[in-house]
C-alpha positions in Angstrom: -0.3 0.0 0.1 1.5 3.3 -1.6 0.1 7.2 -0.1 -2.5 6.9 -3.8 -4.0 4.0 -2.1 -4.4 5.0 0.8 -6.9 8.2 -0.3 -8.4 5.8 -2.9 -9.8 3.7 0.0 -10.7 6.6 1.9 -12.6 7.9 -1.0 -14.0 4.5 -0.8 -14.7 4.1 2.7 -16.7 7.4 2.2 -18.7 6.7 -0.5 -19.4 3.8 1.4 -20.7 6.0 4.0 -22.6 7.9 1.9 -24.6 5.3 -0.5 -26.0 4.0 3.0 -27.1 7.8 4.2 -29.0 8.6 0.8 -30.2 5.0 0.5 -33.0 5.7 3.6 -33.4 9.2 2.2 -34.5 7.6 -0.7 -36.5 5.2 1.4 -38.2 8.2 3.3 -39.0 10.4 -0.2 -41.0 7.4 -0.8 -42.6 6.8 1.4 -41.5 3.5 2.9 -40.7 2.9 6.1 -36.7 3.2 5.9 -34.8 0.2 6.7 -31.1 -1.2 6.9 -30.5 -5.1 5.2 -27.1 -6.4 7.4 -26.1 -10.3 6.8 -27.4 -12.4 9.9 -24.4 -13.2 12.9 -26.3 -16.3 14.3 -24.5 -19.7 13.7 -27.3 -21.2 11.4 -25.5 -18.6 8.9 -21.8 -18.7 9.8 -20.4 -21.9 7.3 -17.0 -23.3 6.8 -15.6 -23.2 3.5 -13.9 -25.9 2.6 -12.2 -24.3 -0.5 -10.7 -20.3 0.9 -10.0 -22.6 4.0 -12.0 -20.0 6.2 -14.6 -18.9 8.6 -17.7 -17.2 6.1 -20.8 -16.3 6.3 -23.6 -17.7 4.6 -26.3 -15.6 2.4 -28.5 -15.3 5.2 -29.9 -11.3 5.4 -32.1 -9.3 7.4 -34.1 -6.1 7.8 -33.3 -3.4 10.6 -37.1 -1.4 10.1 -37.6 2.5 11.6 -41.0 2.3 11.9 -40.8 -0.9 14.0 -41.1 -0.7 18.0 -37.9 -3.7 17.9 -35.7 -2.1 15.6 -35.6 1.4 16.1 -33.4 1.6 18.8 -30.5 -0.1 16.8 -31.4 1.1 13.9 -30.4 4.9 14.8 -27.9 3.9 16.8 -26.1 2.8 14.2 -26.7 5.2 12.1 -25.5 7.3 14.7 -22.8 5.5 14.8 -22.4 5.7 10.8 -22.0 9.5 10.7 -19.6 9.7 13.8 -17.1 7.7 11.1 -18.1 9.2 8.0 -16.2 12.5 10.4 -13.6 11.0 11.6 -12.5 9.6 7.9 -13.2 13.1 6.2 -11.1 14.8 9.3 -8.3 11.7 8.7 -9.2 11.4 12.6 -9.1 8.3 14.1 -11.2 7.5 17.6 -11.2 4.5 20.1 -13.8 2.4 21.0 -14.7 3.8 24.2 -14.4 7.6 22.8 -16.8 6.3 20.1 -19.2 5.5 22.6 -19.6 9.0 24.2 -19.7 10.8 20.8 -22.5 8.7 19.9 -24.5 9.4 23.8 -27.1 12.0 23.9 -30.3 12.8 24.9 -33.3 12.0 21.6 -34.5 16.0 21.5 -38.0 16.4 23.3 -36.9 12.9 24.9 -35.8 12.0 28.0 -34.0 8.7 26.0 -30.9 8.8 24.9 -29.7 7.2 22.2 -27.1 4.7 24.4 -26.9 4.0 27.7 -23.7 2.2 27.8 -21.2 1.4 25.7 -22.2 -2.5 24.3 -24.4 -0.6 22.7 -21.9 1.7 20.4 -19.6 -1.5 20.5 -22.7 -3.8 19.0 -23.9 -0.5 16.5 -20.2 -1.0 15.7 -20.4 -4.6 14.6 -23.3 -3.6 12.5 -22.3 -0.9 10.5 -18.9 -3.9 9.6 -21.4 -5.7 8.3 -24.2 -3.6 6.2 -21.5 -2.0 4.5 -18.6 -4.5 4.6 -15.9 -2.4 5.8 -13.7 -3.3 9.2 -13.7 -1.0 12.6 -10.4 -0.3 12.0 -11.3 1.2 8.4 -14.1 2.7 9.6 -11.3 4.6 12.0 -12.4 3.1 15.1 -9.2 1.4 17.3 -9.6 -0.6 19.8 -6.3 -1.1 22.9 -3.3 -2.0 21.7 -2.1 -5.5 22.3 0.8 -6.9 20.9 4.8 -6.9 19.8 6.7 -7.1 16.8 10.8 -6.3 15.6 12.6 -8.0 13.4 14.9 -5.3 10.0 12.0 -3.7 8.7 11.1 -0.4 8.0 7.5 1.4 7.9 5.7 4.5 7.2 2.7 4.9 9.4 0.8 8.4 9.3 4.3 10.3 8.6 7.0 8.3 10.3 9.6 6.1 9.7 9.9 3.4 12.4 12.8 0.7 11.8 11.8 -2.4 13.5 15.3 -3.2 14.4 15.8 -0.3 17.2 13.0 -0.9 19.4 14.8 -1.6 22.0 13.6 -4.9 24.5 9.8 -4.5 23.8 9.6 -3.6 20.4 7.5 -2.2 17.9 3.2 -1.6 20.4 1.3 -3.2 17.6 -1.6 -0.2 16.7 -5.4 -1.9 16.3 -5.2 -0.5 12.7 -2.4 -1.3 10.1 -4.6 -0.8 7.1 -2.3 2.4 6.1 0.9 1.0 7.0 3.6 1.6 4.5 5.9 -0.9 3.8 9.7 0.9 2.8 12.1 -2.3 4.0 10.8 -6.1 4.6 14.2 -8.2 5.0 13.3 -11.4 6.5 12.6 -14.8 4.9 9.5 -15.2 7.8 7.0 -14.4 10.2 7.0 -15.7 13.8 4.1 -15.3 15.9 4.7 -16.1 19.9 1.3 -17.6 21.7 2.5 -15.2 24.7 4.8 -12.1 25.1 7.1 -13.0 27.7 8.4 -15.2 25.3 8.4 -12.7 22.9 11.0 -10.6 24.7 13.5 -13.6 25.2 13.7 -13.7 21.4 14.5 -10.2 21.4 17.0 -10.0 24.1 18.2 -12.4 22.1 17.6 -10.9 18.9 16.3 -13.9 17.0 14.6 -12.2 14.5 18.3 -11.3 13.6 19.7 -14.4 14.6 17.3 -16.5 11.8 16.3 -14.2 9.4 13.1 -13.7 10.6 10.2 -11.5 12.5 8.7 -11.9 15.7 6.1 -10.8 16.3 3.5 -11.5 19.9 -0.1 -10.6 21.4 -1.1 -12.0 24.9 -3.4 -14.9 24.4 -5.8 -14.3 21.4 -4.6 -12.6 18.9 -6.0 -9.0 18.2 -7.2 -7.6 14.4 -4.7 -5.4 14.7 -2.2 -8.3 15.2 -4.2 -10.8 12.3 -4.3 -8.0 9.8 -0.5 -7.3 10.2 0.4 -11.4 10.1 -1.9 -11.5 6.7 -0.4 -8.0 5.2 3.3 -9.5 5.2 2.3 -12.8 4.3 0.4 -11.3 1.2 1.5 -8.5 0.6 5.4 -9.4 1.4 5.5 -13.1 0.8 6.3 -14.1 4.3 5.2 -17.3 6.1 3.6 -17.8 9.1 4.4 -19.7 11.3 2.6 -20.2 14.9 4.6 -21.4 18.5 1.5 -22.0 21.4 1.1 -24.0 24.2 -0.4 -27.5 23.8 -3.6 -27.4 25.4 -7.3 -26.4 23.1 -6.6 -23.2 23.8 -2.6 -22.5 22.0 -4.6 -24.8 19.7 -7.5 -22.1 19.1 -5.6 -19.5 18.8 -4.0 -20.9 15.8 -7.4 -21.6 14.7 -8.4 -18.6 14.9 -5.7 -17.0 12.8 -5.7 -19.6 10.6 -8.7 -19.9 9.7 -11.0 -17.4 11.4 -13.0 -16.8 14.1 -16.9 -17.5 14.1 -17.5 -14.0 16.2 -15.5 -12.2 13.2 -16.7 -14.4 10.4 -17.3 -10.8 8.2 -13.9 -10.1 7.9 -12.5 -13.5 6.9 -10.9 -12.3 4.0 -9.0 -9.6 5.9 -7.8 -11.0 9.5 -8.1 -14.7 8.3 -4.2 -16.6 7.3 -5.5 -20.0 6.0 -1.7 -20.5 5.0 -0.4 -20.2 8.8 1.3 -22.7 9.3 1.2 -24.7 12.9 5.0 -25.0 15.0 4.4 -26.4 18.2 4.3 -26.7 20.5 3.3 -30.5 19.6 3.2 -34.0 21.7 6.2 -35.5 19.5 8.6 -32.4 21.3 7.2 -33.3 24.8 9.6 -36.5 24.4 12.4 -35.2 22.2 12.8 -32.7 24.3 12.2 -34.3 27.7 9.2 -32.2 28.5 7.8 -34.6 30.3 8.1 -33.7 33.8 7.0 -30.5 33.1 3.8 -31.1 32.6 0.5 -29.6 34.1 -2.9 -31.5 34.1 -5.6 -31.1 32.7 -8.4 -29.2 34.3 -12.6 -30.1 33.2 -13.0 -27.2 31.8 -9.3 -28.0 29.9 -11.4 -31.9 28.2 -14.6 -30.1 27.4 -12.4 -27.3 25.6 -11.0 -29.9 23.4 -13.6 -31.6 22.7 -14.8 -28.8 21.1 -11.9 -28.3 19.0 -11.6 -31.4 17.8 -15.4 -31.6 16.1 -15.0 -27.5 14.1 -15.3 -28.2 11.2 -11.4 -27.5 9.7 -9.8 -29.8 12.2 -12.8 -33.2 12.4 -12.0 -33.8 8.0 -7.6 -33.5 8.8 -5.8 -36.4 10.2 -3.1 -35.1 11.5 -4.6 -32.7 13.5 -6.8 -35.5 14.4 -4.4 -38.0 15.7 -2.3 -34.5 17.9 -5.5 -33.5 19.5 -6.6 -37.3 20.3 -2.8 -37.6 22.1 -3.6 -34.3 23.9 -6.7 -36.2 24.3 -4.7 -39.3 26.1 -2.0 -37.4 28.0 -5.0 -35.4 30.0 -2.2 -32.9 30.7 -0.7 -29.6 29.1 3.0 -28.0 28.1 3.5 -24.8 28.4 6.1 -22.7 25.5 8.0 -21.3 29.1 8.6 -24.3 29.7 11.6 -24.6 27.0 13.5 -22.0 29.6 14.0 -25.3 31.6 16.9 -25.9 29.1 18.3 -23.2 28.9 17.0 -19.1 28.5 18.0 -18.8 24.3 17.8 -23.1 24.0 14.1 -21.7 22.4 15.4 -20.1 19.9 18.9 -21.5 19.4 17.7 -25.2 19.2 14.0 -25.4 19.1 12.8 -23.4 16.0 15.5 -24.1 13.9 14.9 -27.1 14.1 11.1 -26.9 13.5 12.0 -24.9 10.8 14.4 -27.2 9.0 12.6 -30.2 9.8 9.5 -29.1 7.9 7.8 -30.7 11.3 4.7 -28.4 11.6 0.8 -29.0 11.2 -0.8 -27.5 8.5 
């Protein structure tokens, strides 16, 4: 993406929102009951597309009418949020989810009724606006909190500032919620390593693993944020970098990988801009426990772990995958988990100097 593409994107997003407003105005002029059309978000309309290998929304649609007691409040909240987003894009400014709530909150003239009472309502209105416009929250200039770091021999331009990911100390670059307008000026890497935990990122960054392995390292703290997932996707699609995922050997780690690779049910409408079907699962795997002597670091499953594992085994994108069914069955039989942090017992740099290089060299990953 360059400056011309950024400007073109801005004009297209404004047009989408303005066309939405013109459609409502046209309905009013015709004496119709104004309505908004949006995809159904229920589980019945969420599908796994085997061809694209992504979780997507089906074709089910619903209408939200202004002159309907059950619809009117959400109708007003969604259009109010659209107006806020339009002004943000026009002025080239961004707002947070919390600030968006205060920008929409006001009393309807002649009444004692507020447009919104709490932030959950504006959050929902933003989600509905994503569905109606086919624009992400970030493309609507609404951001969430930062929760991730990245390091590597990469130079970017972010809103006029040139940032070198290799010269940001022990913390790395804090990944923003909105990475749509980042321009890659230089990318000197062969692949991307994503760590589930920030502690492992910090360990790898201190070792300058990104330099030794000639890669980009990235992490969140648990589930990857939307900004992280979009950045991973952009590095893969625009820069051609393979993406490897490193998580704990437990159902929750597998779910983190699953959401990055296939998308998530909650964000099925945004899979094409967030999911990464080519991502590879580098570990931890059951065979690594034996190979690297990690048995003494086993942590017994709780009931919630067992329950989550059974759910994951039945996901459409796993249940027909022989390799994954075997791996998950081994986890189920073991009834225990191992954390990535266990590698530090073998030496603080063991993961970056032994485990990761060996796994990549041997192409020892799950797809």
